[in-house]
N, C-alpha and C positions, 0 to 999 in steps of 0.2 A: 423475681428479677425483672419486674416491669417498671421500676422507678429509675429515672435518669440518675447517674452517678456524678457528683460534683468533681471537677478536675481543675488543675491549675490552668489559667488562661494560656492558650496557645494559638498560633496563627493557623488558619485553614485557608489555603489559597487554591482557587480553581481557575483554570485557564480555558477559555472557549474562543473559537474563531467566529467572528461576526462578519457576515457578508450582505446583510439586508437590515434596514431599519424601517419599521412601520411608524408613521406619524399621524396622529388623530387629534383634531381640535375638539375639545370636549366642552369648552365654555368660552364665550366672548362677552366681555363687558365693553360696550362700544366706547371708543376713544380713550380707553384706559388700559385694558390688558386682555390676555387670553390664556387659557390653560391648555396645554398640549400634553397628551399621553403618547408614550412611545413604547415600541416593542423591539428588542434586539433579536435578530434571528441568525441561526446558522442554517442556510438554505430555507427550509420550511419549518424548522424546529425553533419555537420560541425559547430564548435563553433568559431574558430578563425584561421586566416591564418597569416603567417609571413615569413620572410626570414632571413638568416644569411650568412655571408661570413666565410669560413673556410680557414685559411691561416697559414703561419709560420710552427711551429712544428706540430700543429694539422694537417695541410695539408700533411706535409712530412710523418706523421704516416700512412696515407691512401695509401695503395699499389694498388690503382686502381681497382683490382679485389676483394678486401675484403670489400664488402659493409657493413658487420656487424660492422667493425670498425667505419665507417662513421655514421651508424645508432646509435650506442652506444654513439658516441661523441655528436651528435645532441641531443639525449635524455638527456644526462648529462647536456649539456648547457641549456636545457629547464627545468631541474630540475625533470625529470621523469626517471623511470627505467622500464626495461622489467618485465613481469609477471614471 
């Protein structure tokens, strides 16, 4: 009984409360784009990780030393806002 059993497709929904988001810049291509990894947390417990590419006008709006802009942009794209 160690083999997975095929079943009819079904929804599996899990709900978590998120109260922190970690944002980490992992790659920058100057004047073009950056890749940002993020971790969603419930207090100190990581719930989900992901990444996104920031490019075009979104990237041009980031003036390199204004990380608040990038943080707010990522939060908006994820559908969250600061407290």
